[in-house]
C-alpha positions as a Markdown table, in Angstrom:
| # | Residue | x | y | z |
|---|---|---|---|---|
| 1 | Unk | -9.4 | 16.1 | -18.4 |
| 2 | Unk | -10.4 | 13.8 | -21.2 |
| 3 | Unk | -11.7 | 10.2 | -21.0 |
| 4 | Unk | -11.8 | 7.4 | -23.6 |
| 5 | Unk | -14.5 | 4.8 | -22.7 |
| 6 | Unk | -13.7 | 1.3 | -24.0 |
| 7 | Unk | -15.3 | -2.1 | -23.4 |
| 8 | Unk | -13.9 | -2.9 | -19.9 |
| 9 | Unk | -12.0 | 0.2 | -19.0 |
| 10 | Unk | -11.8 | 4.0 | -19.1 |
| 11 | Unk | -8.5 | 5.7 | -20.1 |
| 12 | Unk | -8.2 | 9.1 | -18.4 |
| 13 | Unk | -5.9 | 11.6 | -20.0 |
| 14 | Unk | -4.8 | 13.7 | -17.0 |
| 15 | Unk | -2.4 | 16.6 | -16.8 |
| 16 | Unk | 0.3 | 14.4 | -15.1 |
| 17 | Unk | -0.2 | 11.0 | -16.9 |
| 18 | Unk | -2.7 | 8.6 | -18.2 |
| 19 | Unk | -4.8 | 6.5 | -15.8 |
| 20 | Unk | -6.6 | 3.3 | -16.6 |
| 21 | Unk | -9.9 | 2.8 | -14.6 |
| 22 | Unk | -11.8 | -0.4 | -14.6 |
| 23 | Unk | -14.1 | -2.3 | -12.2 |
| 24 | Unk | -12.2 | -5.5 | -13.2 |
| 25 | Unk | -9.2 | -6.2 | -11.0 |
| 26 | Unk | -6.0 | -6.3 | -12.9 |
| 27 | Unk | -7.3 | -4.2 | -15.8 |
| 28 | Unk | -7.0 | -0.9 | -14.1 |
| 29 | Unk | -7.6 | 1.1 | -10.9 |
| 30 | Unk | -11.1 | 0.4 | -9.5 |
| 31 | Unk | -13.4 | 3.4 | -9.1 |
| 32 | Unk | -13.7 | 2.5 | -5.3 |
| 33 | Unk | -9.9 | 2.8 | -5.0 |
| 34 | Unk | -9.9 | 6.2 | -6.8 |
| 35 | Unk | -12.5 | 7.5 | -4.4 |
| 36 | Unk | -10.6 | 6.4 | -1.3 |
| 37 | Unk | -7.3 | 7.6 | -2.8 |
| 38 | Unk | -8.7 | 11.1 | -3.4 |
| 39 | Unk | -9.8 | 11.4 | 0.2 |
| 40 | Unk | -6.4 | 10.2 | 1.5 |
| 41 | Unk | -4.6 | 12.4 | -1.1 |
| 42 | Unk | -6.4 | 15.5 | 0.0 |
| 43 | Unk | -6.7 | 14.7 | 3.7 |
| 44 | Unk | -3.2 | 13.3 | 4.0 |
| 45 | Unk | -1.5 | 16.3 | 2.4 |
| 46 | Unk | -3.6 | 18.7 | 4.6 |
| 47 | Unk | -2.7 | 16.7 | 7.7 |
| 48 | Unk | 1.0 | 16.9 | 6.7 |
| 49 | Unk | 0.7 | 20.7 | 6.3 |
| 50 | Unk | -1.1 | 21.1 | 9.7 |
| 51 | Unk | 1.6 | 19.0 | 11.5 |
| 52 | Unk | 4.3 | 21.2 | 9.9 |
| 53 | Unk | 2.6 | 24.4 | 10.9 |
| 54 | Unk | 2.2 | 23.1 | 14.5 |
| 55 | Unk | 5.9 | 22.1 | 14.4 |
| 56 | Unk | 5.2 | 18.5 | 15.1 |
| 57 | Unk | 8.3 | 16.6 | 14.2 |
| 58 | Unk | 7.7 | 13.1 | 12.8 |
| 59 | Unk | 9.6 | 10.4 | 11.0 |
| 60 | Unk | 6.8 | 8.9 | 9.0 |
| 61 | Unk | 3.2 | 9.6 | 8.2 |
| 62 | Unk | 1.1 | 6.6 | 6.9 |
| 63 | Unk | -2.6 | 6.4 | 6.2 |
| 64 | Unk | -5.0 | 3.5 | 5.6 |
| 65 | Unk | -8.7 | 3.3 | 5.1 |
| 66 | Unk | -11.6 | 0.9 | 6.0 |
| 67 | Unk | -15.1 | 1.2 | 4.6 |
| 68 | Unk | -18.6 | -0.2 | 5.0 |
| 69 | Unk | -20.6 | -0.8 | 1.9 |
| 70 | Unk | -24.3 | -1.5 | 1.4 |
| 71 | Unk | -24.7 | -4.4 | -1.0 |
| 72 | Unk | -28.5 | -3.9 | -1.1 |
| 73 | Unk | -28.1 | -0.4 | -2.5 |
| 74 | Unk | -25.7 | -0.8 | -5.5 |
| 75 | Unk | -22.8 | -1.6 | -3.0 |
| 76 | Unk | -22.7 | 2.1 | -2.1 |
| 77 | Unk | -20.1 | 3.3 | 0.4 |
| 78 | Unk | -21.8 | 4.3 | 3.6 |
| 79 | Unk | -18.9 | 4.9 | 6.0 |
| 80 | Unk | -15.2 | 5.5 | 5.5 |
| 81 | Unk | -12.7 | 5.4 | 8.4 |
| 82 | Unk | -9.3 | 7.0 | 7.6 |
| 83 | Unk | -6.5 | 6.2 | 9.9 |
| 84 | Unk | -3.3 | 8.2 | 10.1 |
| 85 | Unk | -0.4 | 6.7 | 11.9 |
| 86 | Unk | 2.3 | 9.2 | 12.8 |
| 87 | Unk | 5.7 | 7.8 | 13.8 |
| 88 | Unk | 7.2 | 10.3 | 16.1 |
| 89 | Unk | 9.3 | 10.8 | 19.3 |
| 90 | Unk | 6.8 | 13.6 | 20.2 |
| 91 | Unk | 3.4 | 12.9 | 21.7 |
| 92 | Unk | 0.1 | 14.6 | 20.9 |
| 93 | Unk | -2.7 | 14.4 | 23.5 |
| 94 | Unk | -6.0 | 12.9 | 22.5 |
| 95 | Unk | -7.5 | 16.5 | 22.5 |
| 96 | Unk | -4.7 | 17.7 | 20.2 |
| 97 | Unk | -5.2 | 14.8 | 17.8 |
| 98 | Unk | -9.0 | 15.4 | 17.8 |
| 99 | Unk | -8.5 | 19.1 | 17.0 |
| 100 | Unk | -6.1 | 18.3 | 14.1 |
| 101 | Unk | -8.6 | 15.7 | 12.8 |
| 102 | Unk | -11.4 | 18.2 | 12.9 |
| 103 | Unk | -9.3 | 20.8 | 11.0 |
| 104 | Unk | -8.6 | 18.2 | 8.3 |
| 105 | Unk | -12.2 | 17.1 | 8.0 |
| 106 | Unk | -13.4 | 20.7 | 7.8 |
| 107 | Unk | -10.8 | 21.9 | 5.3 |
| 108 | Unk | -10.4 | 18.9 | 2.9 |
| 109 | Unk | -12.4 | 19.6 | -0.2 |
| 110 | Unk | -12.7 | 15.9 | -1.2 |
| 111 | Unk | -14.0 | 14.9 | 2.3 |
| 112 | Unk | -16.4 | 17.8 | 2.3 |
| 113 | Unk | -17.6 | 16.8 | -1.2 |
| 114 | Unk | -18.8 | 13.3 | -0.1 |
| 115 | Unk | -20.3 | 14.3 | 3.3 |
| 116 | Unk | -23.1 | 13.8 | 4.4 |
| 117 | Unk | -23.8 | 11.1 | 1.8 |
| 118 | Unk | -20.9 | 9.1 | 3.2 |
| 119 | Unk | -20.0 | 9.2 | 6.9 |
| 120 | Unk | -16.2 | 9.9 | 7.1 |
| 121 | Unk | -14.0 | 9.9 | 10.2 |
| 122 | Unk | -10.3 | 10.5 | 10.6 |
| 123 | Unk | -8.5 | 8.8 | 13.5 |
| 124 | Unk | -4.9 | 9.9 | 14.3 |
| 125 | Unk | -2.6 | 7.5 | 16.1 |
| 126 | Unk | 0.8 | 8.4 | 17.5 |
| 127 | Unk | 3.3 | 5.6 | 17.2 |
| 128 | Unk | 6.5 | 5.6 | 19.3 |
| 129 | Unk | 9.7 | 3.9 | 18.1 |
| 130 | Unk | 8.5 | 0.6 | 19.6 |
| 131 | Unk | 5.6 | 0.6 | 17.2 |
| 132 | Unk | 2.8 | 0.8 | 19.7 |
| 133 | Unk | -0.2 | 3.1 | 18.7 |
| 134 | Unk | -1.4 | 5.5 | 21.3 |
């Protein structure tokens, strides 16, 4: 990977494409967004693999993230909550969802790289066709 540092942005020359990074909204992807995206990219693909290995049929897998930042310490991220919403006709018990969450947390390299400096949790919700989380 190679990076060009300019006045208000960094241009990353990556194997798949170029990426513009900037703390200024509208100029490029913010570093905060990249960090969260790397956790969801790693954890989400691992979650998908685990669901497939456990033969859990689903129609859609979506993820979102919330975070808590500390403005008195350089606005550092202290906590990230990842939420996976699985649209499926099947149901997973709370114990099954917690086990799968634990597997993702333990085996995702990106999540393991930021812990324990950042407290990370993964919540898995099953959503039936009516759209109600369980």
